[in-house]
C-alpha positions in Angstrom: -50.6 37.3 -13.5 -48.5 35.0 -11.2 -45.9 34.4 -13.8 -44.6 38.0 -12.8 -43.9 36.4 -9.4 -42.1 33.5 -10.2 -38.2 33.5 -9.7 -35.7 30.5 -9.7 -34.5 29.3 -6.4 -30.8 30.8 -7.5 -32.6 34.4 -8.1 -34.4 34.1 -4.7 -31.3 33.4 -2.9 -29.5 36.4 -4.8 -32.5 38.7 -3.9 -32.3 37.4 -0.3 -28.4 38.0 -0.1 -29.2 41.6 -1.5 -31.8 42.2 1.0 -29.3 41.6 3.9 -27.3 44.8 2.7 -30.5 46.8 2.0 -29.7 46.5 -1.6 -33.1 44.8 -3.1 -35.8 46.7 -4.6 -39.4 46.6 -3.2 -40.4 44.4 -6.3 -37.6 42.0 -5.8 -38.7 41.7 -2.1 -42.4 40.9 -3.3 -41.1 38.1 -5.5 -38.9 36.9 -3.0 -41.8 36.7 -0.4 -43.9 35.1 -2.8 -41.4 32.3 -3.3 -40.9 32.3 0.3 -44.3 31.1 0.8 -44.4 27.9 -1.1 -40.8 26.8 -1.3 -39.4 25.1 1.7 -35.7 25.3 0.4 -36.1 29.3 0.0 -37.6 29.6 3.4 -34.4 27.6 4.8 -32.0 29.7 3.1 -33.8 32.8 4.1 -33.9 31.8 7.8 -30.3 30.7 7.9 -29.0 33.8 6.3 -31.1 35.9 8.6 -29.7 33.9 11.6 -26.1 34.7 10.4 -26.7 38.3 9.8 -27.8 38.4 13.2 -24.8 36.6 14.7 -22.3 38.5 12.7 -23.9 42.0 13.8 -23.7 40.8 17.4 -20.2 39.5 17.5 -18.4 42.8 17.5 -16.0 41.6 14.8 -12.9 43.9 14.2 -11.5 43.9 10.8 -8.2 44.8 9.5 -7.3 48.4 7.9 -6.7 48.4 4.2 -3.0 49.1 4.9 -2.7 46.1 7.5 -4.4 43.7 4.9 -2.2 45.1 2.0 1.0 44.7 4.5 0.0 41.0 5.1 -0.6 40.4 1.3 3.0 42.0 0.5 4.6 39.7 3.1 2.9 36.5 2.0 3.8 37.1 -1.8 7.6 38.0 -0.7 7.4 34.6 1.1 6.0 32.7 -1.7 8.7 34.2 -4.0 11.4 33.1 -1.8 10.4 29.9 -1.6 10.5 29.1 -5.5 
């Protein structure tokens, strides 16, 4: 019975990351919470991930539009070609 709840540390980290973006299932959240209860490393990862998410949401970051990003990439590639 308990075997259904046991997941690896890497899987717990992956589920934690998915939960950050509301992409994890209820079953994954249950397994993560079970591991969270007894694994110190998982607790630290979840807490840091939660803190990072809150910080990013409150930072009011502005991202580049796709066209701006594409223009920068093209310019960089052009400069790299010219250097060779």
